[in-house]
N, C-alpha and C positions, 0 to 999 in steps of 0.2 A: 385820259386820267388814269386808267387801270395800267397802261403801259409804263407810266411814270412811277407808280407804286412798286411794280414788278422790278424795275431797274434799281430802285432804292433798296428793296429786299436783297437782290443779287449782290449789291455792294457789300453787305455784311457777312456773307457766306464764307469768304477767305478768313476773316477775323475770327468767326466761330470756330473754324477748323484749327487755326493756330492756338486758340484758347484751350480747345479739348486736348490737343497734343501736349500742351504745357502742363495742364492739370494731370494727365496720365503720368508724366514724369514725376510730379510732385507725390503721386500715390506711392512711388517707390522710395524716393530719396528726399522728398520735401515734407510738407505738412502732414501728408497722409502716409507716413512711413509703415511699411509692413514688418512687424516685429518678428514674424516667423523666420525672416531672413537672417536674423541675428544668431540663430543656432546652427546654421549650416556648416560653419567652420569652428564650432566650439571644441575646445580641448579639455581633457581632465585636469583638474588641479593636482599638484603634488600632495601626498598624504601628510597629515598633521604629525609633527614630530615634537615630542616633549623634550624639554631641556634636560641635559645630563645631571643637573643638580637637583632633580626632583626626588622626593621621598618615594621610593618604589612600593612601600607598604601601603600608600594611600591610593594606588591605582592598580585595581585588580579586574578580572573579568566579571561583568555584571551578570551575564547569563552564560556560564560555561556550558560547553557541550561535550559530552563524553565521547572520546575517540573510539572507545571500545564498542560503540553501537554498530559499526560497520563490520560485519562478519560474513564469511563465505565467499568463496572465489567466484568470479563471474565467468559464465560459460557461454560461449557463442551459440546463439539459437540456431538449430538446424531446421526448424519449421516454424511457419507462421502460427501464433497462438492467439485465439480470439480473446479480447479483453473480458476479464471476469465480470459476471453480472452480480448485482447486489443480492444478498439473501433475502431481501424484502420483495424482489421481483418474483411473483409466482408462489411465494411461500408465506408471505405475511409476517416474517420474522425479522427482527432487528438485532444486531450484536450489541451486547451490554458494553458500557464503558469499561468495566472491569470484570474480567472472566477468569475462572481457574481452569488449569490444565493439570492432568495427573497421569503418570505412567508408573505403575507398581507403587512404590512408597515415596516417589518423588512428585512434588507439587510445585507449581509456580503460578504467577499471575500474568494475564496478558492485558495490557492497558491500551485503549484506543487513542493513543497520543505518541508522538515520536519521543526519543530520549531526551532531546533538549528541553521538553516540557515536564517530563517525569523526574528528571534528576533534582530540581529544586524541591519538588514535593517529597522526595526521599529524604533530602536533608532536613526539611521542616518536620517530617515524621519522627526522625531520630532525635531532634531537639525537643519536640513537644513531649515525647515519651521519656525523655531524660535517660536515654539508653547508654550514655557514656561513651561518646565517639572517640575511639583510639586512633583511627586513620581514615582519611577521607581522600580518595584518589579518583578525580573526575576523568583522568585519561584512561583509566581501567574500568570505570563505572562501578567502583566498590566503595562501600562505607563499612568499616569494621567497627563494631561496638563491643561492649563487654558481654553482651547476651548473644549475638548472632551477626552474621555478615549479610549486608544487603547488596545484592548484585543486580546491575542493570545491563541489558543488551537489547539490540533490535530484535523484534519479533520477525516471523517468517512473512507476514503480510506487511507490505510497505506502509510506513507511517505508524505502525504499532510498536509497543515495547514489551519486553518480558522482564518481570521482576522476580527475583528469588530471595528468600530469607533462610539462610543455611548456617549449620555449625558443623565443621568437619565434613563437608559434602553431604550432609543429611538435612532434610527439611525440617525446620523448626515450626511446627504447626501453629502454636499459640501466636508466634511472631507473624506468620503469614496471614492468619485470621485478622489480627489487629490491623495489619497493613492493607488488607483488602477492604476492611471497614472504612479506614482512613481515606484511601484513594477513592472509594465509591462516593464519599461525601464531597469530593472536590468536584467542582463544575466542569463539564467537558468544554464549555465555552472559555473558561479560564485557562485550560490547557492549550486550546487553540491559540488564544492570544499569546500566551507565553511562548509557544512553539513559533509563532510567526515573528515575534520579536527576536527569538534566538536564531542562530544560523542553522537553518534545516539541513539535515543530512540526507544523502541519497542512500537509503536503506533497502531498496528493493532488491530482493534476491532473484537472480536470473536462473531459470531452469531451462533444461533442454528437452525437447520432445523429438526423438529420433526414430528412424526406421531400423528395425533389428530383425534380420531374417525376413520372414513373411508377415511380421507384425510390427507394432509400435510399442514404445516404452518411454517413460519420463525419467530423466536423471535430475534429481534434486539435490543441490549443494548443501545439505544439512544432515545431521546424524539421524538415524532411523527413529530413536525415541521421540524426538521433537516432531518429526514428520507424522508419525503415527498418532501422537496425541492431538495434533492440529486437524488431521483428517477425521479422527474419531469425534471431535467436537462438531465439525461442520457437516459431516454425513449425518449425525444424529439430529441436526437442525433442519437440513434441506432434503434428506432422503426420507420423506414421511408421506408420500403420495402412493397408496397402493395401486398396483397395476401400471404405474408410471415410473417411479423410482422409489425404492424402499429399502432401508437398511434392515437386513434380516438378523445379522450377528457380527460381533466384533471380537477377534482373537488377539488379545494383546501379546500372549506368549509367542505366537508365530507371526505377529504383525500383518494380519490379514483381515479382510472384511468380506462378508457375503452380502451381495445386494441383489435385489430383484429390479430389472431395469428394462425399459422399452427403448430400443435403439432408434436412432434417427431414421435408418432404413425402414424399419417397421412403422414408425409414425408417418413416414411419407408415402406409404402404399395408397394409391387411389382406389375408388370403389370397384373399378374394373378388375384391378390386380387382386383384390380381396375375393371377389366372386369367383375368379378362375384359379384360385390357389386352394390347397388342402386346408388351410386355415381361414375360416370364413369371418374371423374377426382379428383385430390387432391384439397382439399378445406380448407381454414382457417375458424376460428369461433371467435365470440366475447366473450371476457372473461373480468370480472371486477377484478382489482387488488385493494384490500381494505386494508387500514391501520388502525389498532385499537390501540389507546394509552392504555398502561397498566402500569401506574406509570411512572417511568423513562425509560421504554422500550417500544417498539412498536412490534405489531404482524402483519405480512404480510400474507394475504390469497389470493387465486386465486379462483373466483367463476364463474361458467359457466353461460354465459348470452345468450346462443344459444340453439337450439334443437338438436345439435349434441352431440355425446357421449364424455364425458370428464372424463377419468378414473383417478384413484389415481396416477398412474405413469405419466400421462400427467400433473397432477397438480404439482407433485414434480419437474418435468423437467422444467416447467415455473418458479416456485418459485426459483429454483436454479439459473436459468439464470438471473432473476431480482435481486436476492440477491447478485449476483456476482459484481454488480455495486457498492456495499457498502463495498467491501473488498479491 
């Protein structure tokens, strides 16, 4: 009896195999079609073209992006630069949405949003204050009013913008104060949304860290006034740890800073090295950060101002850290 049942079961095996193969074919081309295969040979459609008879005044850019935002020549990097760390790491500080910079009698604002987000806010500011707009040039990032000129450009740090309020090249303080208050009231999240919908610009300024003689230096493709103002701001925020990194003085006239800094070489000394050295504890040292103008670019150098050793590797490490504030 059992042999008869076995024979009947074996008779159905070929039919089951044929059915499985048929269903597998259906999974691709039949009832169980794989839709992922529809896009393997997809081609882009031609762009939408409006008829020549359209009214051109009715069709304008909904979110114009100032072309003037891209400034500074790109320089090929000669050395690998570590990505900058947020100021919040190790310092507990966060950059504000709107911050002021100043060099001498010149002041401007740095906004933590790209130019595509800030430009509509400048237009809204001029309209809300009824400043009497005489000219608005998005390609140059300039709004000319009866009281002052609002100028927009990319900031040194990627994704940020600089805003100036000037008349005849001089800062109009009351205008800048009102503009700072107005932009500070705008939500950063609104700016991010506006920027995302707008065509984002590649505004990152490329700097070069190069070996020069027995040391290292950074070449920054920006004028020295802008570089000094930016470094002065971030050094004051981040160089605040006595015995580790501390900003001792800032000399705007000579574009220099004096810092107290513990180098990576000193931080990396193990206990055995400390015991058998003349210094029985890790120590910081005074170093001058000097900015030298070179046409439309700036050279940053780190000069030892102490009697302790300051190697080329130490110099490069400090320059990389300071230069990261500008990226």
